C-alpha positions as CSV (number, residue, x, y, z in Angstrom):
1,X,-0.1,0.0,0.0
2,X,2.9,2.4,0.9
3,X,4.4,1.8,-2.6
4,X,1.2,2.7,-4.3
5,X,0.7,5.8,-2.3
6,X,4.4,6.8,-3.1
7,X,3.9,6.1,-6.7
8,X,0.7,8.1,-6.9
9,X,2.4,11.0,-5.2
10,X,5.3,10.9,-7.7
11,X,2.9,10.7,-10.6
12,X,0.8,13.6,-9.3
13,X,3.9,15.8,-8.8
14,X,5.1,15.0,-12.1
15,X,1.8,15.8,-13.8
16,X,1.5,19.1,-11.8
17,X,5.2,20.2,-12.6
18,X,4.8,19.4,-16.3
19,X,1.4,21.1,-16.5
20,X,2.9,24.4,-15.0
21,X,4.8,25.1,-18.2
22,X,3.6,28.3,-19.9
23,X,1.4,27.4,-22.8
24,X,2.7,28.1,-26.2
25,X,6.1,29.1,-25.0
26,X,9.0,26.9,-25.7
27,X,11.6,26.6,-22.8
28,X,14.6,28.6,-23.8
29,X,18.1,27.0,-24.3
30,X,20.0,27.0,-21.0
31,X,16.8,27.8,-18.8
32,X,17.9,27.8,-15.2
33,X,16.0,25.2,-13.4
34,X,13.4,26.5,-10.7
35,X,15.4,25.4,-7.8
36,X,18.5,27.1,-9.0
37,X,16.6,30.1,-9.9
38,X,15.2,30.5,-6.4
39,X,18.7,30.4,-5.3
40,X,19.9,33.1,-7.7
41,X,16.8,35.4,-6.9
42,X,17.5,34.9,-3.2
43,X,21.0,36.2,-3.6
44,X,19.9,39.1,-6.0
45,X,17.4,40.1,-3.1
46,X,20.2,40.1,-0.7
47,X,22.3,42.5,-2.9
48,X,19.2,44.7,-3.4
49,X,18.6,44.9,0.4
50,X,22.4,45.6,0.9
51,X,22.1,48.6,-1.6
52,X,18.9,49.9,-0.4
53,X,20.5,50.5,3.0
54,X,23.4,52.3,1.4
55,X,21.9,55.6,-0.1
56,X,25.3,56.9,-1.4
57,X,29.0,56.1,-1.3
58,X,31.4,58.8,-2.1
59,X,33.4,58.2,-5.2
60,X,31.5,55.2,-6.4
61,X,28.2,55.2,-8.4
62,X,25.8,52.7,-6.6
63,X,24.8,51.4,-9.9
64,X,28.3,50.2,-10.7
65,X,28.4,48.3,-7.3
66,X,25.1,46.8,-7.8
67,X,26.1,45.5,-11.3
68,X,29.4,44.1,-9.9
69,X,27.6,42.4,-7.1
70,X,25.0,40.9,-9.7
71,X,28.1,39.6,-11.6
72,X,29.4,38.0,-8.5
73,X,25.9,36.3,-8.0
74,X,25.9,35.1,-11.5
75,X,29.4,33.8,-11.4
76,X,28.7,31.9,-8.1
77,X,25.8,30.1,-10.0
78,X,27.9,29.5,-13.1
79,X,25.6,31.5,-15.2
80,X,25.7,34.7,-17.3
81,X,23.2,37.6,-17.4
82,X,21.9,36.6,-20.7
83,X,21.0,33.2,-19.3
84,X,19.4,35.0,-16.3
85,X,17.4,37.3,-18.5
86,X,16.2,34.5,-20.7
87,X,15.0,32.4,-17.6
88,X,13.6,35.3,-15.8
89,X,11.5,36.4,-18.7
90,X,10.2,32.6,-19.4
91,X,9.1,32.3,-15.7
92,X,7.6,35.8,-15.9
93,X,5.2,34.4,-18.5
94,X,3.7,32.2,-16.0
95,X,2.9,34.2,-12.7
96,X,1.8,31.0,-10.8
97,X,5.4,29.6,-11.2
98,X,7.2,33.0,-10.5
99,X,4.8,33.5,-7.5
100,X,6.1,30.0,-6.0
101,X,9.6,30.8,-6.8
102,X,9.4,34.1,-4.7
103,X,7.4,32.4,-2.0
104,X,10.4,29.9,-1.9
105,X,12.8,32.9,-1.8
106,X,11.1,34.3,1.3
107,X,11.1,30.8,2.9
108,X,14.8,30.5,2.3
109,X,15.6,33.9,3.6
110,X,13.5,33.5,6.6
111,X,15.4,30.2,7.4
112,X,18.8,31.8,7.0
113,X,17.8,34.8,9.1
114,X,16.6,32.4,11.9
115,X,19.8,30.5,11.7
116,X,21.9,33.7,11.8
117,X,19.9,34.7,14.9
118,X,20.4,31.4,16.6
119,X,24.2,31.8,16.1
120,X,24.4,35.4,17.4
121,X,22.4,34.4,20.4
122,X,24.8,31.7,21.5
């Protein structure tokens, strides 16, 4: 019975994930998988938050720093800006997938924040 239940869960999840692809839009070559895209979006959110806190830095244009940090994020995930743009555009065409990814970003950030708080409280 447990095997049948496991099989049904896998079958339903497979059907759900394949049915979530945007209709009529082919997946671009080099599409960043959803799980990896969540981590990229999380890192980009951290970059954005860091620079929202710093309104200005003497001698350096903030946009240059943001771009450099984006490049570091892309390099750490072994992707380039074009791959990110294509993937983001693809996922943006399906708001349900995009919302789920951003929900996952919030969950990951919340877990990281909790872990950080635990280590600083010790």
